[in-house]
N, C-alpha and C positions, 0 to 999 in steps of 0.2 A: 418762867420755871425757876426753882431754887435748887442750886446744885453745890453750893459752897460746903466743903467738907463732907459732902453727900456720900461719895464713893468710899472715902477713907472710913467713915463711921460704919457704913454698911459692911465693909469687909471685916470689920472687927466683930460684928454681930450676925454674920451670915449663918443661915440655918435656923433662924428663929421664927420663920414662917412668913406667909404671904401678907399678913396684916402689917408687919414691919416694912416690907418692901413697898406696900401701898402708901405708907406714911411718908416715904421719901419722894414719891412721884406725884401724888394728888394732895391738893390744898383746898378742899371745897368749903364754901361758906353756905350756910343754910338760909339765913334770913335775906329776903329781897329788900334792897334799900331804895327802891323806886320802881317806876314802870315807864314805858314809852309815853304815857299820858303826861308825865311830868315834863317831857321835852316837846309837848305839842303834837305828838304823833298818835293818830288813830291806830288801834291794834286790836288783835284778838288773842285771848288766851288759847293756847293749843294744848289740850290734855289728851294724851294717847297712851297706849300700852305696847311695849316692846314684845317681840315674839316669845320672850321667856317670862312674860307676865309682869314685868316691872313698869309701874306707872311713871310716866314722864311728863314734863312741862316745858313749854316754850312760848315764844311770842311770834306772831305773824304780823308784820307791818307792811300794808300794801304800798306800792310805789306808783309813780306816774308812768313807768315803762312796763311792758309785758315781760319783765325779766325778774326773777327772784333769786336772791342770794341765800343759799343755805349755809349758815355760819356755824362752824365748829370752833369754840373758843379754847383758850389756854387752860392750864392745869389749876389755877387759883381763882378763888372768888366764885361768882356765878354770873348769870346773864345781866343782872342789874348793874354790874360793874362795867358793862360795855355800852351804856346808854349814850354817852357823848359821842363815842365812835359810831354807834348805830345811826344817830341823827345826822352826822356828817355824811355817811354813806348814802342815806336816804336823800338828803338835800342836794349834795353835790353830784351824785350819779343818777338819782331818780329811780334807784332800784327798790323793789320790794325786798323785805328781809324776813327770813325765818331763822331766828336764833333760839337755840335750845340748850337746856341744861342736861349734862350727863347724869346718869344715876348717881345718887349721893350728893348732888349739887342743888342748891336752891330748893324748889318745891318738887323735884324729881326724887322718887323713892329709891331704896336700894344702896348698894356699895359700889364705888367705882372699881372697874377692872379693865384691862385692855380689851378683852373680848366684849365686855359690856358696853364700852364706848362705841365700838364698831356697830353693835346691835342698835344702840340708841340713834346713831346717824342714819342707819338704814330705815329705822321706824319713821323718822321725820321725812326722809326722802319718799317713803311710801305715802305719808299724809299729803305731800305736795301733788302726788299723782291722783289722789282720790277726792280731795276737797274740791267742790264745785267752783269756788272762787279762785282757787290757786292753780288748778291743774292746767289752765290754759297758757300759763306762762313758761317761758324758757328758764332753765335752772343753771345757775353758776354756783359751783362749790367754793367756799372760802374757809381756809383754816389758818389759825395763828398758833405758833409754838407747838405744843402738844396737839392742838387741833389740826395743825398741818398734817400730822401723821394720820389722824382720823379721816380728814377729807381726802388725802391721797389714797387711803385704803378703800374708801367708798368709790372714788373715781376709777380705781383700777378694775373694779368689778361692775360698776354701774356708771358708765361715762356720762358726764354732764356736757353742756354746750361749751363750757370753759372751766378751768380750775385756777384759783388764785391761792398761792401759799405765801404766808408772810412769817419771817423769822423761823423757818423750819430747821429742826435738828436732824442729823443723819439717822440716829437711833439712840435708844436709852444706853446701849452698850458703849457707843462712841462718846456720849456725854460723860459716862462714868469713867471711861478710860483716860479722858483728858485730865481728870482730877487725880486718879490713882491708876497708873498703867496696869492692865490686867484685871481690874475689878469688874469690868463689864460682864465677864462670863458668869458672875454670881447672880445676875438678874434673869429672872424668867420672863419679865415683862420686856417686850422688844420695841414696839412702835418703830418699825424699820421703814422710815419714810423713803430711804434711798432705794430699797428693793421695790416699793410700791410704784415709784415714779418710772421705773424702767418698763412698766406695763401700761403706762398711760395711753389712752386713745382719745385725748382731748388736748386742745391748746393749753399752754401753761404760762402763767405770769408768776414770777417769783420776786418778791420784794424783801430786801434785807438791809438793815442799818449797818453802816460800816464802823460804828462804835458800840455794837451790841456786846453788852458785858455779861450776858447770860449764855446765849447760843453764838459761838464764834461765827463771824462772817463767812469764813472759809467753808463751814459746813453747808451754808446756803449755796455757795458756789459749787461744791461737790454735787449736791443734789441736782442743781440746774444742768451741770455738764452731763450727767447720766440720763437726763430725761430726753425723750425723743422730740423731734420737731413736730409742730411749730411751738416755739417757746420764746419767752422774753424775760430778761433779767433787768431789774431796776435796783440800782444801788442808791440807798437813801443816805446822803452825806450828813454826818453828824448825829444820826439817830441811834438811840440805844434800843433796848428790847421792847419797851412798853410805850415809847413816844413816837413811833414811826409815823403815824398819821398826823401828828402835830408838827414835828420837826420837818417833815417832808414838804409841807406847804403845797402851793399850787403845782409844782413839778410832780409830786406824788400822785395827786388826783388826776393830773394830765396823763400819767402813765396808765392808770386804770382806764381812762376814757379811750386812749389810743388802742389799748389791748382789746377792750370790749367792742370798740368800733370795727376792729379788724375781724373779729371772730364770732360776734353775736349777730345773726341775721336780723335786718331791719333796725339795727341800732341807730 
């Protein structure tokens, strides 16, 4: 996420409308710059419609295990910018992956909003229940950065077998206040990850780099401390906001393996 001078600027132009607020929170890219096929992965295009009529797009990549990761990505780019990460998840963990673009991102129609991103996640969760090839799998939710708030919201109302949050922030208000104290109250957009995790009914793995330059490490710790058991925290030494799965190396993937082995039946 991009937060530099974000709250200060917004404070100066408060009251100019929701379009301006969206411009500080969402950084979508429309054009897809590749597909799983470019990384040697078989996949299906998933095209569905949210319950408010917005057309959405994602990719389903089957894995060698009967476990599917429902992936809510961060606030910039689109699903094609996660392909290297996707291949590593697929190859290292054997998981199937359903990664989707929020409305306004990639080939999904519409304009991003907080309520809209929540609807989008629910629509793809529904697809996993209905598709003959996917519905037999167990589902783990995975969210990074802004996507952690989306995944936590879904998990609070529709519990998965397990939840993995990476580099999560407490809320939009908390992020704004760290730049300009008091600016948080100006935002109607919440993404209150902290509140959502207090209502979890699923095991939680929280991963956070201790050199995260975007979302402070202590915000990840705060979320973890408020979450109910069972839960696991993994500190990624030397990792920034966007290089966690690269800097973390084998210990990072081992943390995933241990957590899933403890909480996913038949792992």
